[in-house]
N, C-alpha and C positions, 0 to 999 in steps of 0.2 A: 764700244766696249765700256767706256766710262759712263755712258748714259745708262746702260743696263745696270751697272753697279749702283748708280744713284737711285734708279727706280726701285731696285731691290731694297736698298737701305731705307728709302722713304716708306715702302710697304711694311717692312719690319718695324720701323719706328712707329708708324701709325697703329699697327697691331699692338705693340707694346703699350702705347698710350691708351688705346681702347681697353686693354686688359687691366691696366692700372686704374682707369676710371671705374670699371666694373668691380674690381676688388675693393676700391674705396667705398663705392655705393653699398656693397654687400656688408662691409665692416660697419658702416654707419647704420645700416638696417638692424644689425645685431645689437649694436650699442644702444639704439633707440627702442629696442623691443623690450618692454617690461617683463615679458615672459621668458626671456633668454636666461639660461642658467648662469649663476654668478661667475664661475670660472671662464665661461665663454665670453661673457660680457667684459670681464677684466682683460681678457686676451685681446678682444677687439679694441678696447680703449687704449691699451699699450701699443698696438700696431698703428692705430690712427695717430697717436702722438709721436710716432717714430722711434719709440724706445725699444721696439721689437720688430724683427723682420720675419717674414713667413718662413724662410729657410731655417731660422733659429727655432721657430715653433715646431717645425717638423722634426728637427734633430733632438728636441728635448722631450723626454718621456711625459712630463707634466703637461707641456703644451699640446702634445699629440693627444693625450687623454682628454684634455679640455675640449679639443676640437671634436673628437669622436663622441665622447659622452655628452657634450653640450649640444651637438647637432641632432642626436637621436630623438629627444622630445620635440624639437622643432620639425623634424622630418615626419614624426607621427602626427603632429598637429596639422601639417600640410596635407597629409594623406586623408585626414578626416574632413577637410574643408570641401564645401561644394564648389563647383566651377565658378560661381558668381563670387564667392568669398575669395577664391584664389585670384581672380581678376582684380578685385578691389584691393587686395594685398599688393599685387604687382604695381598698381597705379598709385598707391598711397605714398605721399611725400610728407615726412614728418616736419619739414620746414614750413609747410602750408598749414599744419595743425600743431602749433607749439603747445597748446593746452593738453594735448594727448601724448606728446612725446618729449616733454621737457619745456623749458620756458623759451621766450623769444631770443635769449642770449645764446641758445643752442646747447644748453646743458641738458643732459639726459635726466630722467626722473630719479636716478640713483645718486646724483651728485649732492 
């Protein structure tokens, strides 16, 4: 019985770590996207710095608005991309191209 509990905990813990990694990668992509709307960019920056948690964003009207209004143009941009552009976007790593998404110190173009 203890072994089953350990396995469940390990599975839940791994899932949480994977989700956290995914969320962090997504926030970094928003932060590094020069086309991201300012409120959404600010929100991503605050969340990455640890000053704001997702639950706080969802409970705050301004945070919720920044998410929904900020994602709308990005969603439309995604819809108009060709499959090749989408694949290139998925594979893009701003750390490999500091001249396009900030400098080598990891600062975004808006800093």
